[in-house]
N, CA, C and O atoms as a MOPAC input file, in Angstrom:
PM7 MOZYME 1SCF
protein

 N      2.72500 1   -11.33000 1   -25.36700 1
 C      3.69300 1   -10.86000 1   -24.39500 1
 C      2.94200 1   -10.31600 1   -23.17200 1
 O      1.91600 1    -9.65000 1   -23.30500 1
 N      3.46400 1   -10.60600 1   -22.00200 1
 C      2.85300 1   -10.16600 1   -20.75000 1
 C      3.41000 1    -8.80400 1   -20.36000 1
 O      4.62200 1    -8.60400 1   -20.28700 1
 N      2.49200 1    -7.87400 1   -20.11200 1
 C      2.89200 1    -6.52800 1   -19.71800 1
 C      2.89300 1    -6.37500 1   -18.21000 1
 O      2.46000 1    -7.27700 1   -17.49200 1
 N      3.37900 1    -5.23000 1   -17.71800 1
 C      3.44400 1    -4.98900 1   -16.26700 1
 C      2.09000 1    -5.10200 1   -15.57300 1
 O      2.01400 1    -5.60800 1   -14.45300 1
 N      1.02600 1    -4.64100 1   -16.21500 1
 C     -0.29900 1    -4.69900 1   -15.58100 1
 C     -0.72100 1    -6.14400 1   -15.33900 1
 O     -1.27400 1    -6.46700 1   -14.28800 1
 N     -0.45800 1    -7.00700 1   -16.31000 1
 C     -0.81600 1    -8.41400 1   -16.15100 1
 C      0.01900 1    -9.08800 1   -15.07000 1
 O     -0.48600 1    -9.91300 1   -14.31000 1
 N      1.28100 1    -8.73700 1   -15.00700 1
 C      2.16500 1    -9.30000 1   -13.98300 1
 C      1.68500 1    -8.84600 1   -12.60300 1
 O      1.58300 1    -9.65700 1   -11.68300 1
 N      1.39200 1    -7.55400 1   -12.46000 1
 C      0.90300 1    -7.04000 1   -11.17900 1
 C     -0.38800 1    -7.73400 1   -10.76700 1
 O     -0.55700 1    -8.10300 1    -9.60400 1
 N     -1.29300 1    -7.91100 1   -11.71700 1
 C     -2.56700 1    -8.56100 1   -11.43100 1
 C     -2.35600 1   -10.00600 1   -10.98200 1
 O     -3.02200 1   -10.47300 1   -10.05800 1
 N     -1.43900 1   -10.71000 1   -11.62900 1
 C     -1.15200 1   -12.09500 1   -11.26800 1
 C     -0.52200 1   -12.18400 1    -9.87700 1
 O     -0.89900 1   -13.04100 1    -9.07700 1
 N      0.42200 1   -11.31000 1    -9.59200 1
 C      1.07400 1   -11.30000 1    -8.27400 1
 C      0.04900 1   -10.99200 1    -7.18300 1
 O      0.03800 1   -11.64000 1    -6.13600 1
 N     -0.79900 1   -10.01400 1    -7.42800 1
 C     -1.83300 1    -9.66800 1    -6.45600 1
 C     -2.78300 1   -10.84100 1    -6.23700 1
 O     -3.15500 1   -11.13400 1    -5.10100 1
 N     -3.17000 1   -11.50000 1    -7.29600 1
 C     -4.06600 1   -12.65200 1    -7.19300 1
 C     -3.43100 1   -13.77200 1    -6.36900 1
 O     -4.09400 1   -14.38500 1    -5.53300 1
 N     -2.15600 1   -14.03300 1    -6.60400 1
 C     -1.44000 1   -15.06100 1    -5.83000 1
 C     -1.35300 1   -14.66400 1    -4.36200 1
 O     -1.50700 1   -15.51000 1    -3.48200 1
 N     -1.10900 1   -13.38600 1    -4.09100 1
 C     -1.02400 1   -12.88100 1    -2.71800 1
 C     -2.34400 1   -13.11800 1    -1.99000 1
 O     -2.35600 1   -13.58000 1    -0.85000 1
 N     -3.45000 1   -12.80000 1    -2.65100 1
 C     -4.77300 1   -12.97700 1    -2.04400 1
 C     -5.05500 1   -14.46000 1    -1.80000 1
 O     -5.63900 1   -14.81900 1    -0.77800 1
 N     -4.64600 1   -15.31400 1    -2.72500 1
 C     -4.87800 1   -16.75800 1    -2.58500 1
 C     -4.01100 1   -17.37900 1    -1.49600 1
 O     -4.46700 1   -18.26500 1    -0.77200 1
 N     -2.78400 1   -16.93100 1    -1.37400 1
 C     -1.82000 1   -17.59600 1    -0.49400 1
 C     -1.74500 1   -17.01600 1     0.91300 1
 O     -1.35100 1   -17.72300 1     1.84000 1
 N     -2.10500 1   -15.77200 1     1.09700 1
 C     -1.98500 1   -15.13500 1     2.41000 1
 C     -3.37900 1   -14.98500 1     3.02600 1
 O     -4.36100 1   -14.72800 1     2.33000 1
 N     -3.43700 1   -15.15300 1     4.33600 1
 C     -4.70600 1   -14.94800 1     5.03000 1
 C     -5.03600 1   -13.45900 1     5.05200 1
 O     -4.18200 1   -12.61700 1     4.77400 1
 N     -6.26600 1   -13.15300 1     5.38100 1
 C     -6.67500 1   -11.75100 1     5.49200 1
 C     -5.80000 1   -11.03300 1     6.52000 1
 O     -5.35000 1    -9.91200 1     6.28500 1
 N     -5.56400 1   -11.68300 1     7.65800 1
 C     -4.72500 1   -11.06500 1     8.68600 1
 C     -3.31700 1   -10.80700 1     8.15400 1
 O     -2.76700 1    -9.72800 1     8.37200 1
 N     -2.73000 1   -11.77600 1     7.46200 1
 C     -1.37500 1   -11.60000 1     6.92500 1
 C     -1.32500 1   -10.43400 1     5.94000 1
 O     -0.36200 1    -9.66700 1     5.92500 1
 N     -2.35300 1   -10.30600 1     5.12900 1
 C     -2.36900 1    -9.20000 1     4.16700 1
 C     -2.52100 1    -7.85600 1     4.88100 1
 O     -1.87900 1    -6.87500 1     4.50700 1
 N     -3.36700 1    -7.81600 1     5.90300 1
 C     -3.51800 1    -6.56700 1     6.66600 1
 C     -2.20300 1    -6.21600 1     7.35400 1
 O     -1.78400 1    -5.05900 1     7.33700 1
 N     -1.54900 1    -7.20800 1     7.95800 1
 C     -0.26100 1    -6.93200 1     8.60900 1
 C      0.77700 1    -6.49600 1     7.58400 1
 O      1.59000 1    -5.61500 1     7.86700 1
 N      0.76200 1    -7.09200 1     6.41400 1
 C      1.69500 1    -6.69500 1     5.36200 1
 C      1.50600 1    -5.22300 1     5.00100 1
 O      2.47600 1    -4.48200 1     4.84200 1
 N      0.25300 1    -4.81300 1     4.87600 1
 C     -0.03800 1    -3.40900 1     4.57400 1
 C      0.43400 1    -2.52200 1     5.72700 1
 O      1.08300 1    -1.50100 1     5.50100 1
 N      0.11000 1    -2.90700 1     6.95100 1
 C      0.47700 1    -2.07800 1     8.10300 1
 C      1.99100 1    -2.02900 1     8.30800 1
 O      2.51700 1    -1.00800 1     8.75000 1
 N      2.68600 1    -3.10100 1     7.99800 1
 C      4.13400 1    -3.09700 1     8.21700 1
 C      4.85900 1    -2.19200 1     7.22800 1
 O      6.01900 1    -1.83600 1     7.44000 1
 N      4.17700 1    -1.82000 1     6.15100 1
 C      4.79200 1    -0.89400 1     5.19700 1
 C      4.08700 1     0.45700 1     5.19300 1
 O      4.25600 1     1.24500 1     4.26300 1
 N      3.29500 1     0.72800 1     6.23700 1
 C      2.55200 1     1.98200 1     6.34800 1
 C      3.20100 1     2.85900 1     7.40700 1
 O      3.33300 1     2.45700 1     8.56300 1
 N      3.59800 1     4.04000 1     7.01300 1
 C      4.27300 1     4.93600 1     7.94300 1
 C      3.39400 1     6.10900 1     8.35600 1
 O      3.63800 1     6.72600 1     9.39300 1
 N      2.39500 1     6.42000 1     7.57600 1
 C      1.46100 1     7.49000 1     7.88800 1
 C      0.13100 1     6.86700 1     8.29200 1
 O     -0.19400 1     5.77300 1     7.83100 1
 N     -0.64600 1     7.53700 1     9.14100 1
 C     -1.95200 1     6.99900 1     9.51800 1
 C     -2.81800 1     6.73100 1     8.28800 1
 O     -2.84600 1     7.51800 1     7.34200 1
 N     -3.52200 1     5.60300 1     8.32700 1
 C     -4.38000 1     5.19200 1     7.21200 1
 C     -5.77200 1     4.88700 1     7.73900 1
 O     -5.92100 1     4.39400 1     8.85700 1
 N     -6.77100 1     5.17000 1     6.95500 1
 C     -8.14800 1     4.83800 1     7.33400 1
 C     -8.36600 1     3.33600 1     7.15600 1
 O     -7.68200 1     2.69900 1     6.35500 1
 N     -9.31900 1     2.76900 1     7.90400 1
 C     -9.63500 1     1.35100 1     7.71900 1
 C    -10.04600 1     1.04100 1     6.27600 1
 O     -9.73400 1    -0.03000 1     5.75400 1
 N    -10.73800 1     1.97200 1     5.64100 1
 C    -11.15700 1     1.76300 1     4.25200 1
 C     -9.94900 1     1.62300 1     3.33500 1
 O     -9.91700 1     0.73600 1     2.48200 1
 N     -8.96200 1     2.48700 1     3.50500 1
 C     -7.74200 1     2.43100 1     2.67900 1
 C     -6.96200 1     1.14100 1     2.94400 1
 O     -6.46100 1     0.51000 1     2.01400 1
 N     -6.86400 1     0.75700 1     4.21900 1
 C     -6.14800 1    -0.47200 1     4.56900 1
 C     -6.86100 1    -1.67900 1     3.96700 1
 O     -6.22000 1    -2.56900 1     3.40700 1
 N     -8.19300 1    -1.70900 1     4.08300 1
 C     -8.98400 1    -2.81600 1     3.51800 1
 C     -8.77500 1    -2.90800 1     2.00800 1
 O     -8.61200 1    -3.99800 1     1.46000 1
 N     -8.78400 1    -1.77400 1     1.35500 1
 C     -8.59300 1    -1.72700 1    -0.09200 1
 C     -7.21400 1    -2.26600 1    -0.47500 1
 O     -7.09000 1    -3.08800 1    -1.38300 1
 N     -6.18900 1    -1.80000 1     0.22100 1
 C     -4.81700 1    -2.23100 1    -0.08600 1
 C     -4.59900 1    -3.71100 1     0.22100 1
 O     -3.84700 1    -4.39200 1    -0.47700 1
 N     -5.27000 1    -4.21200 1     1.28800 1
 C     -5.08900 1    -5.60600 1     1.69800 1
 C     -6.02800 1    -6.56200 1     0.96700 1
 O     -5.89800 1    -7.78000 1     1.09000 1
 N     -6.96100 1    -6.01700 1     0.21400 1
 C     -7.95700 1    -6.83800 1    -0.49600 1
 C     -8.77900 1    -7.66400 1     0.49400 1
 O     -8.97100 1    -8.86700 1     0.31700 1
 N     -9.26100 1    -6.98300 1     1.54500 1
 C    -10.05800 1    -7.60500 1     2.60500 1
 C    -11.28400 1    -6.72000 1     2.81100 1
 O    -11.20200 1    -5.50000 1     2.67500 1
 N    -12.43000 1    -7.34000 1     3.14300 1
 C    -13.62000 1    -6.50900 1     3.35400 1
 C    -13.42900 1    -5.63700 1     4.59200 1
 O    -12.64900 1    -5.96600 1     5.48600 1
 N    -14.14600 1    -4.53200 1     4.62600 1
 C    -13.94800 1    -3.51300 1     5.65700 1
 C    -14.22400 1    -4.03800 1     7.06300 1
 O    -13.45400 1    -3.74900 1     7.97900 1
 N    -15.29800 1    -4.80100 1     7.26100 1
 C    -15.61400 1    -5.30000 1     8.60100 1
 C    -14.51100 1    -6.21400 1     9.13400 1
 O    -14.10400 1    -6.09500 1    10.29000 1
 N    -14.03500 1    -7.11900 1     8.29600 1
 C    -12.94900 1    -8.01600 1     8.72400 1
 C    -11.67100 1    -7.22400 1     8.99200 1
 O    -10.92700 1    -7.53400 1     9.92400 1
 N    -11.42300 1    -6.22100 1     8.19100 1
 C    -10.25600 1    -5.37100 1     8.39500 1
 C    -10.32100 1    -4.69400 1     9.76200 1
 O     -9.33100 1    -4.67100 1    10.49300 1
 N    -11.47600 1    -4.14800 1    10.10400 1
 C    -11.62800 1    -3.48800 1    11.40300 1
 C    -11.36300 1    -4.45500 1    12.56700 1
 O    -10.73900 1    -4.07900 1    13.55900 1
 N    -11.84200 1    -5.70100 1    12.43900 1
 C    -11.62200 1    -6.70100 1    13.49700 1
 C    -10.12100 1    -6.94800 1    13.67700 1
 O     -9.62100 1    -6.95000 1    14.80200 1
 N     -9.41600 1    -7.15400 1    12.58400 1
 C     -7.97500 1    -7.43100 1    12.67200 1
 C     -7.19800 1    -6.20300 1    13.16300 1
 O     -6.25500 1    -6.33600 1    13.94200 1
 N     -7.58800 1    -5.03100 1    12.71600 1
 C     -6.91400 1    -3.81800 1    13.17800 1
 C     -7.09700 1    -3.65200 1    14.68600 1
 O     -6.15000 1    -3.30100 1    15.39000 1
 N     -8.29900 1    -3.90200 1    15.17900 1
 C     -8.53700 1    -3.77200 1    16.61900 1
 C     -7.68900 1    -4.76500 1    17.40800 1
 O     -7.18200 1    -4.43700 1    18.48000 1
 N     -7.53400 1    -5.97800 1    16.87900 1
 C     -6.67000 1    -6.96500 1    17.54500 1
 C     -5.23400 1    -6.47300 1    17.60100 1
 O     -4.56600 1    -6.62400 1    18.62500 1
 N     -4.75400 1    -5.89000 1    16.51800 1
 C     -3.38500 1    -5.36300 1    16.49000 1
 C     -3.22300 1    -4.19800 1    17.46200 1
 O     -2.16700 1    -4.04300 1    18.07400 1
 N     -4.26300 1    -3.38000 1    17.60500 1
 C     -4.23100 1    -2.28000 1    18.57900 1
 C     -4.19900 1    -2.84700 1    19.99000 1
 O     -3.43600 1    -2.37500 1    20.83300 1
 N     -5.02100 1    -3.85300 1    20.25100 1
 C     -5.12500 1    -4.44300 1    21.59200 1
 C     -3.78800 1    -4.97800 1    22.07800 1
 O     -3.45400 1    -4.84000 1    23.25500 1
 N     -3.01700 1    -5.59100 1    21.17700 1
 C     -1.71700 1    -6.14000 1    21.58900 1
 C     -0.58400 1    -5.11600 1    21.46900 1
 O      0.56600 1    -5.41800 1    21.78800 1
 N     -0.91200 1    -3.91100 1    21.01000 1
 C      0.07700 1    -2.83800 1    21.00000 1
 C      0.98800 1    -2.78200 1    19.79100 1
 O      1.99300 1    -2.07100 1    19.80600 1
 N      0.65400 1    -3.51700 1    18.74900 1
 C      1.51300 1    -3.52700 1    17.56400 1
 C      1.27000 1    -2.30700 1    16.69200 1
 O      2.19400 1    -1.78800 1    16.06500 1
 N      0.02000 1    -1.85000 1    16.65300 1
 C     -0.30800 1    -0.61700 1    15.94600 1
 C     -1.11200 1     0.25800 1    16.90300 1
 O     -1.51500 1    -0.18000 1    17.98100 1
 N     -1.33600 1     1.50300 1    16.48600 1
 C     -2.14700 1     2.39100 1    17.30600 1
 C     -3.22200 1     3.03300 1    16.45100 1
 O     -3.08400 1     3.16000 1    15.23400 1
 N     -4.30100 1     3.43600 1    17.11900 1
 C     -5.42800 1     4.08000 1    16.45800 1
 C     -5.52300 1     5.51500 1    16.94200 1
 O     -5.51600 1     5.78500 1    18.14300 1
 N     -5.61100 1     6.43300 1    15.98600 1
 C     -5.75200 1     7.84900 1    16.30100 1
 C     -6.84700 1     8.39400 1    15.39200 1
 O     -6.69700 1     8.43300 1    14.17100 1
 N     -7.95000 1     8.81400 1    16.00700 1
 C     -9.07100 1     9.37700 1    15.23600 1
 C     -9.50800 1     8.46600 1    14.09400 1
 O     -9.67600 1     8.92000 1    12.96300 1
 N     -9.69300 1     7.18100 1    14.39200 1
 C    -10.13300 1     6.16400 1    13.43100 1
 C     -9.17800 1     6.01300 1    12.24800 1
 O     -9.58800 1     5.63400 1    11.15100 1
 N     -7.92000 1     6.31000 1    12.48000 1
 C     -6.87100 1     5.97900 1    11.52000 1
 C     -5.84000 1     5.14400 1    12.26100 1
 O     -5.68500 1     5.26400 1    13.47600 1
 N     -5.14600 1     4.30700 1    11.52500 1
 C     -4.22700 1     3.35700 1    12.14600 1
 C     -2.82700 1     3.55700 1    11.59400 1
 O     -2.63200 1     3.89700 1    10.42800 1
 N     -1.85200 1     3.33200 1    12.47900 1
 C     -0.45200 1     3.42700 1    12.07600 1
 C      0.38900 1     2.59200 1    13.02700 1
 O     -0.06100 1     2.19600 1    14.10200 1
 N      1.61000 1     2.33600 1    12.60600 1
 C      2.58000 1     1.71800 1    13.49900 1
 C      3.11800 1     2.81200 1    14.40300 1
 O      3.34400 1     3.93100 1    13.94300 1
 N      3.32700 1     2.51400 1    15.68100 1
 C      3.92800 1     3.53100 1    16.55700 1
 C      5.31500 1     3.91400 1    16.03700 1
 O      6.00200 1     3.07700 1    15.45100 1
 N      5.73100 1     5.15100 1    16.23900 1
 C      7.04700 1     5.58000 1    15.74300 1
 C      8.18200 1     4.67700 1    16.20900 1
 O      9.13700 1     4.45600 1    15.46400 1
 N      8.09200 1     4.14500 1    17.44500 1
 C      9.15200 1     3.25400 1    17.93200 1
 C      9.23700 1     1.99600 1    17.07900 1
 O     10.32800 1     1.49300 1    16.81100 1
 N      8.09000 1     1.49400 1    16.65700 1
 C      8.04300 1     0.29500 1    15.82500 1
 C      8.71400 1     0.54800 1    14.48000 1
 O      9.45200 1    -0.29600 1    13.97100 1
 N      8.44800 1     1.71400 1    13.91700 1
 C      9.06300 1     2.08000 1    12.64200 1
 C     10.57500 1     2.17100 1    12.80700 1
 O     11.32500 1     1.71200 1    11.94600 1
 N     11.02600 1     2.76600 1    13.91900 1
 C     12.46900 1     2.90500 1    14.16700 1
 C     13.13300 1     1.55000 1    14.34900 1
 O     14.23200 1     1.32300 1    13.84500 1
 N     12.46800 1     0.64400 1    15.07300 1
 C     13.02900 1    -0.70100 1    15.25700 1
 C     13.14300 1    -1.40300 1    13.90800 1
 O     14.15400 1    -2.04600 1    13.62500 1
 N     12.11700 1    -1.28500 1    13.08100 1
 C     12.17000 1    -1.89100 1    11.74200 1
 C     13.31000 1    -1.34000 1    10.91500 1
 O     14.02100 1    -2.09100 1    10.24800 1
 N     13.48800 1    -0.02300 1    10.95600 1
 C     14.58700 1     0.60400 1    10.20700 1
 C     15.93500 1     0.14200 1    10.74400 1
 O     16.86000 1    -0.11000 1     9.97100 1
 N     16.04900 1     0.03100 1    12.06100 1
 C     17.31100 1    -0.42700 1    12.65800 1
 C     17.60000 1    -1.86900 1    12.25500 1
 O     18.73900 1    -2.20400 1    11.93000 1
 N     16.58600 1    -2.71800 1    12.27200 1
 C     16.79400 1    -4.11500 1    11.88700 1
 C     17.16500 1    -4.23900 1    10.41200 1
 O     18.01300 1    -5.05700 1    10.05600 1
 N     16.53400 1    -3.42800 1     9.54200 1
 C     16.90600 1    -3.44100 1     8.12100 1
 C     18.35000 1    -3.00000 1     7.96000 1
 O     19.09300 1    -3.57100 1     7.16100 1
 N     18.75000 1    -1.98700 1     8.71700 1
 C     20.13000 1    -1.50300 1     8.65400 1
 C     21.09700 1    -2.62000 1     9.03300 1
 O     22.13300 1    -2.79800 1     8.39300 1
 N     20.75300 1    -3.36500 1    10.07200 1
 C     21.62700 1    -4.45000 1    10.51200 1
 C     21.68500 1    -5.59100 1     9.49500 1
 O     22.69000 1    -6.29700 1     9.40300 1
 N     20.61200 1    -5.76500 1     8.73800 1
 C     20.56300 1    -6.84700 1     7.74700 1
 C     21.30900 1    -6.50900 1     6.46200 1
 O     21.61400 1    -7.40000 1     5.66900 1
 N     21.60100 1    -5.23900 1     6.25200 1
 C     22.23700 1    -4.81400 1     5.00100 1
 C     23.72100 1    -5.15500 1     4.99300 1
 O     24.43500 1    -4.93600 1     5.97100 1
 N     24.15700 1    -5.68600 1     3.88400 1
 C     25.57300 1    -5.81100 1     3.61000 1
 C     26.40100 1    -6.61200 1     4.59400 1
 O     25.89300 1    -7.46700 1     5.31900 1
 N     27.67000 1    -6.31600 1     4.59800 1
 C     28.68100 1    -7.03000 1     5.34400 1
 C     28.69000 1    -6.58900 1     6.81000 1
 O     28.79800 1    -5.39700 1     7.09500 1
 N     28.57600 1    -7.54000 1     7.73700 1
 C     28.59200 1    -7.17800 1     9.15800 1
 C     29.86000 1    -6.41800 1     9.57600 1
 O     29.83400 1    -5.65000 1    10.53700 1
 N     30.95900 1    -6.63100 1     8.86000 1
 C     32.21300 1    -5.93800 1     9.17500 1
 C     32.07200 1    -4.42000 1     8.99700 1
 O     32.76600 1    -3.64800 1     9.65800 1
 N     31.17300 1    -4.00100 1     8.10400 1
 C     31.01200 1    -2.57700 1     7.80000 1
 C     29.93200 1    -1.90600 1     8.63800 1
 O     29.66900 1    -0.71500 1     8.47300 1
 N     29.31300 1    -2.64900 1     9.52400 1
 C     28.16900 1    -2.08600 1    10.25200 1
 C     28.55600 1    -0.86000 1    11.07200 1
 O     27.79200 1     0.10400 1    11.13600 1
 N     29.71800 1    -0.88000 1    11.69400 1
 C     30.14700 1     0.27000 1    12.49100 1
 C     30.22900 1     1.53200 1    11.66000 1
 O     29.80100 1     2.59900 1    12.10000 1
 N     30.78300 1     1.41900 1    10.44600 1
 C     30.88700 1     2.58700 1     9.56900 1
 C     29.50900 1     3.10700 1     9.17400 1
 O     29.26900 1     4.31400 1     9.19400 1
 N     28.59800 1     2.19100 1     8.81300 1
 C     27.24900 1     2.61800 1     8.41600 1
 C     26.53100 1     3.29900 1     9.58100 1
 O     25.85800 1     4.31400 1     9.40000 1
 N     26.68300 1     2.73100 1    10.77300 1
 C     26.03200 1     3.31300 1    11.94200 1
 C     26.63700 1     4.66500 1    12.28100 1
 O     25.91800 1     5.59700 1    12.64100 1
 N     27.95500 1     4.77600 1    12.16700 1
 C     28.60500 1     6.06600 1    12.42200 1
 C     28.11200 1     7.13400 1    11.44800 1
 O     27.87800 1     8.27700 1    11.84200 1
 N     27.95500 1     6.75800 1    10.16400 1
 C     27.45600 1     7.70800 1     9.17400 1
 C     26.07700 1     8.22300 1     9.57300 1
 O     25.82100 1     9.42700 1     9.54400 1
 N     25.20000 1     7.30900 1     9.94300 1
 C     23.85900 1     7.72300 1    10.36700 1
 C     23.91700 1     8.56400 1    11.63700 1
 O     23.23800 1     9.58500 1    11.74900 1
 N     24.72600 1     8.13000 1    12.58300 1
 C     24.80700 1     8.82100 1    13.86300 1
 C     25.36600 1    10.23000 1    13.70000 1
 O     24.99500 1    11.13200 1    14.45100 1
 N     26.24400 1    10.42700 1    12.73900 1
 C     26.85600 1    11.73800 1    12.51700 1
 C     26.02000 1    12.64200 1    11.62500 1
 O     26.39600 1    13.79000 1    11.38300 1
 N     24.89400 1    12.14200 1    11.13600 1
 C     24.00100 1    12.93100 1    10.29800 1
 C     23.27900 1    13.94200 1    11.18100 1
 O     22.24500 1    13.63800 1    11.77600 1
 N     23.83100 1    15.13500 1    11.25500 1
 C     23.27300 1    16.14800 1    12.16000 1
 C     21.96300 1    16.71600 1    11.64700 1
 O     21.28300 1    17.43900 1    12.37500 1
 N     21.59100 1    16.40700 1    10.41100 1
 C     20.34700 1    16.94100 1     9.86200 1
 C     19.13700 1    16.11100 1    10.26500 1
 O     18.00000 1    16.54400 1    10.07300 1
 N     19.36300 1    14.92900 1    10.82100 1
 C     18.22500 1    14.07500 1    11.09900 1
 C     18.31300 1    13.43500 1    12.47600 1
 O     19.09400 1    12.50900 1    12.69600 1
 N     17.51200 1    13.93200 1    13.38500 1
 C     17.45300 1    13.34700 1    14.72800 1
 C     16.95300 1    11.89900 1    14.63200 1
 O     17.39300 1    11.03100 1    15.38600 1
 N     16.02900 1    11.65300 1    13.69800 1
 C     15.49300 1    10.29500 1    13.50900 1
 C     16.60800 1     9.32900 1    13.09900 1
 O     16.68000 1     8.21600 1    13.61900 1
 N     17.47500 1     9.74500 1    12.17200 1
 C     18.57900 1     8.87700 1    11.74800 1
 C     19.51300 1     8.56200 1    12.91000 1
 O     19.98700 1     7.43400 1    13.04200 1
 N     19.77600 1     9.55600 1    13.74900 1
 C     20.64200 1     9.31600 1    14.90500 1
 C     19.97900 1     8.33500 1    15.86800 1
 O     20.64400 1     7.46400 1    16.43000 1
 N     18.67000 1     8.47800 1    16.05500 1
 C     17.94800 1     7.55900 1    16.95100 1
 C     17.96500 1     6.13800 1    16.39000 1
 O     18.14200 1     5.17300 1    17.13300 1
 N     17.78100 1     6.01600 1    15.08200 1
 C     17.81600 1     4.69400 1    14.44900 1
 C     19.21200 1     4.10100 1    14.57800 1
 O     19.35700 1     2.91400 1    14.87000 1
 N     20.23200 1     4.91000 1    14.36400 1
 C     21.60700 1     4.41800 1    14.48300 1
 C     21.88100 1     3.93500 1    15.90100 1
 O     22.48800 1     2.88100 1    16.08900 1
 N     21.44200 1     4.69200 1    16.89500 1
 C     21.66000 1     4.28900 1    18.28200 1
 C     20.91000 1     2.99800 1    18.58700 1
 O     21.44200 1     2.10500 1    19.24700 1
 N     19.69400 1     2.90400 1    18.11300 1
 C     18.91500 1     1.69400 1    18.31700 1
 C     19.59000 1     0.49500 1    17.64900 1
 O     19.65700 1    -0.58900 1    18.22900 1
 N     20.08600 1     0.69400 1    16.43800 1
 C     20.78600 1    -0.38400 1    15.73800 1
 C     22.04400 1    -0.79600 1    16.50100 1
 O     22.35200 1    -1.98400 1    16.59600 1
 N     22.77200 1     0.18600 1    17.04500 1
 C     23.95500 1    -0.13700 1    17.85200 1
 C     23.56100 1    -0.96600 1    19.07400 1
 O     24.24400 1    -1.92900 1    19.42000 1
 N     22.46500 1    -0.59100 1    19.72300 1
 C     21.99600 1    -1.33500 1    20.89700 1
 C     21.60300 1    -2.75800 1    20.52500 1
 O     21.94000 1    -3.70500 1    21.23500 1
 N     20.88600 1    -2.90800 1    19.40600 1
 C     20.48400 1    -4.24700 1    18.95200 1
 C     21.71400 1    -5.06900 1    18.59700 1
 O     21.80300 1    -6.24800 1    18.94100 1
 N     22.66100 1    -4.43900 1    17.90700 1
 C     23.89000 1    -5.13200 1    17.51700 1
 C     24.66200 1    -5.59800 1    18.75400 1
 O     25.14800 1    -6.72900 1    18.79500 1
 N     24.77400 1    -4.73300 1    19.75200 1
 C     25.48500 1    -5.08900 1    20.98400 1
 C     24.76400 1    -6.22200 1    21.70200 1
 O     25.40900 1    -7.14600 1    22.19700 1
 N     23.44000 1    -6.16700 1    21.76500 1
 C     22.67600 1    -7.23600 1    22.40900 1
 C     22.84800 1    -8.55300 1    21.66700 1
 O     22.96100 1    -9.60900 1    22.29000 1
 N     22.87000 1    -8.49700 1    20.33900 1
 C     23.05400 1    -9.71500 1    19.54200 1
 C     24.42600 1   -10.32500 1    19.79100 1
 O     24.56500 1   -11.54700 1    19.84500 1
 N     25.44400 1    -9.47200 1    19.94200 1
 C     26.77500 1    -9.97900 1    20.22800 1
 C     26.82600 1   -10.66100 1    21.60100 1
 O     27.44600 1   -11.71500 1    21.74700 1
 N     26.18100 1   -10.06600 1    22.59700 1
 C     26.14500 1   -10.66900 1    23.93100 1
 C     25.41700 1   -11.99800 1    23.88800 1
 O     25.87200 1   -12.97400 1    24.48400 1
 N     24.29600 1   -12.04800 1    23.19300 1
 C     23.53700 1   -13.29700 1    23.05900 1
 C     24.38000 1   -14.34200 1    22.35300 1
 O     24.39100 1   -15.50900 1    22.74500 1
 N     25.09000 1   -13.92200 1    21.30600 1
 C     25.95800 1   -14.85500 1    20.57600 1
 C     27.05500 1   -15.40600 1    21.46300 1
 O     27.38500 1   -16.58900 1    21.37900 1
 N     27.63000 1   -14.55700 1    22.31800 1
 C     28.70600 1   -15.00300 1    23.21500 1
 C     28.16800 1   -15.98800 1    24.25100 1
 O     28.84900 1   -16.95400 1    24.59600 1
 N     26.97100 1   -15.75500 1    24.74200 1
 C     26.42900 1   -16.65600 1    25.77000 1
 C     25.96400 1   -17.97400 1    25.20000 1
 O     25.81800 1   -18.95400 1    25.93000 1
 N     25.72400 1   -18.00900 1    23.86900 1
 C     25.26700 1   -19.26000 1    23.24600 1
 C     26.41700 1   -20.11500 1    22.75400 1
 O     26.19300 1   -21.23300 1    22.28800 1
 N     27.63600 1   -19.62200 1    22.84300 1
 C     28.79000 1   -20.37800 1    22.31900 1
 C     29.30500 1   -21.38000 1    23.32400 1
 O     30.26700 1   -22.09500 1    23.04400 1

């Protein structure tokens, strides 16, 4: 019988075989919300440290991630856009207004309100684009 450790090892092995070093580094960075050292990113992406540094610098150069004191992270705006897009992808489009209103009315979290507003803006832009393409 195959246990969880064997399944994890097999999935990781397939990931390393099928994804390029850059894709694995981006995968790690796209799910990283706190600053991470290049060593930690290399370890998580299963890429050697020198190659990791090269790819991280490229991502910094194009503005997708930022470097602060030799640690790397996605800019807060990038994280908010990702959260807004996930929100828009969830569930039935008919219910999106209710979900956005719930987030927007959450007075305990300024971040949630910002994400809700961003999602509303993206949703409105998508509707305009849809109307112009019809």
